[in-house]
N, C-alpha and C positions, 0 to 999 in steps of 0.2 A: 336269516330266512328261517321261518318256522317250518314245521312238518307239512303244513297245508299250503306252502308256497307263498305265504304272506311275509312281508318284511317286518322285522322286529324293531329295527332302528332306522332313524333318518339322519343323514350326515350332510354337512355342507363344508366345502373346502374353499378357503379364501387365500389364493396365492398372492404374494407380494415380494418385492425386491428391496433389500436393505443392505447398505454398505457393500454393494456389488456381489451380494449373495442372495440366492433364492430361498424363500421361506414359504410356509403354508400354515394357516390356522385351520384346524379341523374341529368342527362343531358337530357333536353327535347327541342324539336324543332318542330315548325309547319311545316308540310309536304309540304304545298303549297309553302313555300319559297325554298324548295329543288329543285324545278323544274328548277331553274336557276343553271347551272353548276358551275358558279363562287361562288355562295353562298354555294353550296354543298362542293366544295373544301375548302373554308374558314371554314366551320363547321367541316369538318374532320380534318383539320390542327389544329384548336383550340382544338378539342377533344384530339388529340394526344399530344399536348403541355400540356394540363391539366393533362393527365394521366402520362406523363413522369415527370412532376413537382411533382406530388403526390408521385410517386415512389422514386424520388431523396430525397424528404423531409422525407419520411419514413425511407429510408436507413441511412440518416444522423442522424436522431433521434435515430435509433437503435444503431449506432456506439457510439454516445455520451452516451447513457444510459448504454451500455456495459462497457465503460471506467469508468463511475462513479461507477458502480457496482463492478468492479475489484478493484478500489481504495478503496472503502469502505471495501471490503473483505480483502484486504491486511492490512489495518489499524486494523481491528478486529483480524486478525491472529497475528499481532505483539503485540497487547494488550494482547491476550491470552497467548502468549509466555512469556511476562513480568509477568503475573499473576502466571504462572507455576514456573518461576525462583524465584519469591518472596516467594513462599511457601516451597521451598526445604531448608534443613538445611546446605547446603554447599554454599560457596561464589561463585557467578556467575557474570561475567562482559561480556558485548558484546562490542567488540572493532572494529573499522574500520581498514583498512589495514595499516594506518599510526599510529596505537596505540592510537587513540583518543577514549575516553570512550563514548559509545553511550547509554549504560544502565548498571546499577550496582544494584544488589539486596541488601536488608538491611543487610543480613549476611556478604557479602563482605565489605560493608561500615563499619560495626562495626569491622570486623577483620583487615582491612587495615588502616582505618583512625580514628576510634573511632566514637562515636555517634554524636558528635557535628560538624562534617565536612559537609559543604554544598557546593553547586556549583561544583560538581564533573563532571557532564555530560558536554562533550565538551572539557575537558582538556586532556593532554597527560598523559597516565597512568604511565610512567616511571618518569616523573617529580613529580608526586604525591607521589610515593612510596619512592624514594630516598630523604632523607632530604637534605635541601639546603647546610648545612655545609659539606656534603660529596660530593656534586656535582662536585667539582673541582678534587677530588681524584678518583672518580668512574665514568665510563661511564654508565649513567643511563639505556640506552637501553640494554646494555650487561647484567647488573645486573638483569633486569626484564626478559630477554629472557631465562634465565636458568630454569631448572625444579623446582627449589626451591629458596627462598630468605628469608630474615629475616626482621621482623618488631619488634617494641617494644610496649608493652602494656602500660597502664597508670602507672603501678608500675615500669616501666623501665626494665621489664623482656623481654629477647629476645625470640621471638616466631618464630619457623620455619614454613613457609608456603609453602606447595607443590602446584604446579599448573600444569594444563594440558591445552594446547591450542587445540581447535577443530575448524578447518575451516568449514564454511558453507555459503550458499547464502540465503539472505532474500531480496525479491523484486529485484532481479538481482544485488544486491550489495554484494561484497565479504566482509565477516566479520569473526571475530573469537569469539568463546565462550571461555572464560578463567574460569576454575573451580578451586576453592581454597579450600584446607583442612588445618585446623589449627591442627598441630600435638599435641600441648599441650592439646587442648580440647579433642582430640581423646583418650589420655591416661587416662583421668579422669574416 
């Protein structure tokens, strides 16, 4: 304020919130320069451009943050689902639509392949269950798609495995949960 009670500067405060913190942009201008209409228009245009740029930046930041949050949440959900499946006493596999193994719990691994089988994830389930010496006599997809099938344990004993297919969606992907029950173990 000058000696005569007139203002010397004009200020504009633009508050905004970014990353859970409050900020403010302060724009100040000497009033004596506003007397010229050209300078006044340039100042107003600059102010509008700065405000619009700030709004666009904040919107882009929020969109990117939301996407990262959703990706993190979906990874956590899938990890929790795997933990649940690992803790139950029945065999569980998650398969893609084309029968590629996406997840298999320890119980299903032991039931179908024995403890020493590795590199199961990413392979076709029917190719893994039907032995190679039967593959020319049996259409492997048809043998797996039934409600039950047979595997052999380490002693050569035939084991009947009952299975149930349950379709579901995970992160917009169509999948199947296959649940397995070993009849021999159930009778004990």
